[in-house]
C-alpha positions in Angstrom: 33.7 95.6 66.4 35.9 97.5 68.8 36.9 100.9 67.7 40.7 101.0 67.6 42.5 103.8 69.2 44.2 106.2 66.8 46.9 108.5 67.9 47.6 111.6 65.8 51.3 112.0 66.6 51.7 115.5 65.1 49.0 116.9 67.4 50.8 115.9 70.6 53.5 118.0 72.3 56.9 116.8 71.2 57.9 115.5 74.6 54.8 113.3 74.9 54.8 111.7 71.5 56.8 108.5 72.0 55.5 108.0 75.5 51.9 108.2 74.2 52.6 105.4 71.7 54.4 103.2 74.2 51.5 103.7 76.7 49.0 102.7 74.1 51.0 99.7 73.1 51.6 98.6 76.7 47.8 98.6 77.3 47.1 96.3 74.3 46.0 92.7 74.8 47.6 90.0 72.7 46.6 90.3 69.0 45.1 93.8 69.6 46.3 96.8 67.7 46.0 100.5 67.4 46.9 103.1 64.8 49.2 106.0 64.7 49.2 108.9 62.2 52.5 110.6 61.5 53.7 113.2 59.1 57.1 111.5 58.5 58.5 108.1 58.8 58.9 107.4 62.5 62.3 105.9 62.4 63.3 106.9 65.9 60.1 105.5 67.3 60.5 102.2 65.5 64.1 102.0 66.7 62.9 102.6 70.3 60.3 99.9 69.9 62.9 97.4 68.7 65.1 98.4 71.7 62.4 98.4 74.5 59.7 96.1 73.1 61.7 93.9 70.7 59.6 91.1 69.2 56.4 92.2 70.9 55.1 94.6 68.2 54.3 94.3 64.5 54.2 97.5 62.4 52.1 97.7 59.2 51.9 100.6 56.9 48.2 101.1 56.2 48.1 104.1 53.9 49.7 107.3 52.9 47.7 110.4 51.9 47.9 114.1 52.2 51.4 113.9 53.5 50.4 111.7 56.4 51.3 108.0 57.0 49.0 105.6 58.9 50.6 102.7 60.7 48.9 99.9 62.5 50.9 98.6 65.5 49.8 95.2 66.8 50.9 93.2 69.9 52.1 89.8 68.7 53.9 88.7 71.8 53.0 89.0 75.5 55.1 91.4 77.5 57.6 89.7 79.8 56.8 89.7 83.5 59.8 91.8 84.4 59.7 94.2 81.5 62.1 97.1 82.2 60.7 100.6 82.7 61.0 102.9 79.8 64.2 104.9 79.7 62.9 107.6 77.4 64.3 111.0 78.2 61.4 113.2 79.3 62.3 116.9 79.4 59.6 119.3 80.5 60.3 121.9 78.0 60.7 119.8 74.9 62.9 122.4 73.3 65.5 119.8 72.3 68.7 121.4 73.4 69.7 121.0 77.0 72.8 122.4 78.6 73.7 121.3 82.0 75.7 123.7 84.0 77.6 122.3 86.9 
């Protein structure tokens, strides 16, 4: 049995959360999976997966306890050869409000 990777999203810095999940997913072989633990329904993340990795991933809710939700994310389709690079905004500070002064 291989031990599956589990990512505790709430323990990661905000700016790294989605990237960590995408990186873990991108390293999966076909039919492999990993788990994420979140403290709220990850709607934004699921939307990004549909946008950037549409059709490649299957999400399954495993359990909910103590205010946390476990999801299993599996690769059900090979990545295309020319998969576009992720266009997730990375900001260094992760504060969430950015004003650009010109």
